[in-house]
C-alpha positions, 0 to 999 in steps of 0.5 A: 462529535468531531473529536470522536470522529478525529480519534477514529480517523486512523482506523477508518483509513485502515479499513478504507485502505484494506477495502480498496486493496481487496477490490484492486486485488480482485481485479488482478485475480479476475484478469490473470486467472479468468475468474469472477466472471472475467475472461483470462488475459493471455500471459505477457499480453501488453498492457492488460496482463501487466496491468493485472499483475500490478493490480494483484501485487500492489492490491495485496500489498495495499490490503496488508498495509505493507510497502503501502505508499510505493504500492499505492503509487505504482497502482495509481500510476498504472490506472492513470495509464490505463485510463488515458491509453485504453479508455480516454480515446473512446469518449471524454467522460469516464461514464461514457468511455468505461473508465470509471473504475480506472479513475476511481482506483487512480484517485483512491490509491493516490489518496492512500499515497498521501494519507498513509496506511492508517493505524492497522497496517503491517508497515506500522507494526514493522516500524514499531518493532524496528524502533523498539529494537533500535532503542534496545540496541542503543540502551545496550551500547550505552550500558556497555560504554558505561561499564567499559565494554567488557561488562565491568565498571570502567576504572578512571585512569 
């Protein structure tokens, strides 16, 4: 049973990453545009509007699995800042100070930084394409070197 679960780990990680990214994106959309039963933040207001922008952009990148680790790191850091700047001074524990979401996002995004995007991510697709293009270029260069560079077989001197 453990082997089967281990085989599914990269796919489960992809689903986990996508769900966390979607939820983080929703927080940004709600705050920036005043939807999903949330009041709109005034543009440029520190720190809330910038946090919402980070949530929207980083959440979308994490959702898609594009630049996943840097986006997750920025999102995690912004949630750590939010917790200590906005919530922590109200009470010691997150359940008392309303900071549960900030703590949850901080730690889940940090986990994604270390675990990566999983098997189903645009990062992986782009890396595979770059690798295939690099291999094709190296093969073409090796063939040209064997043929003398102009398409004909090289003649010994």
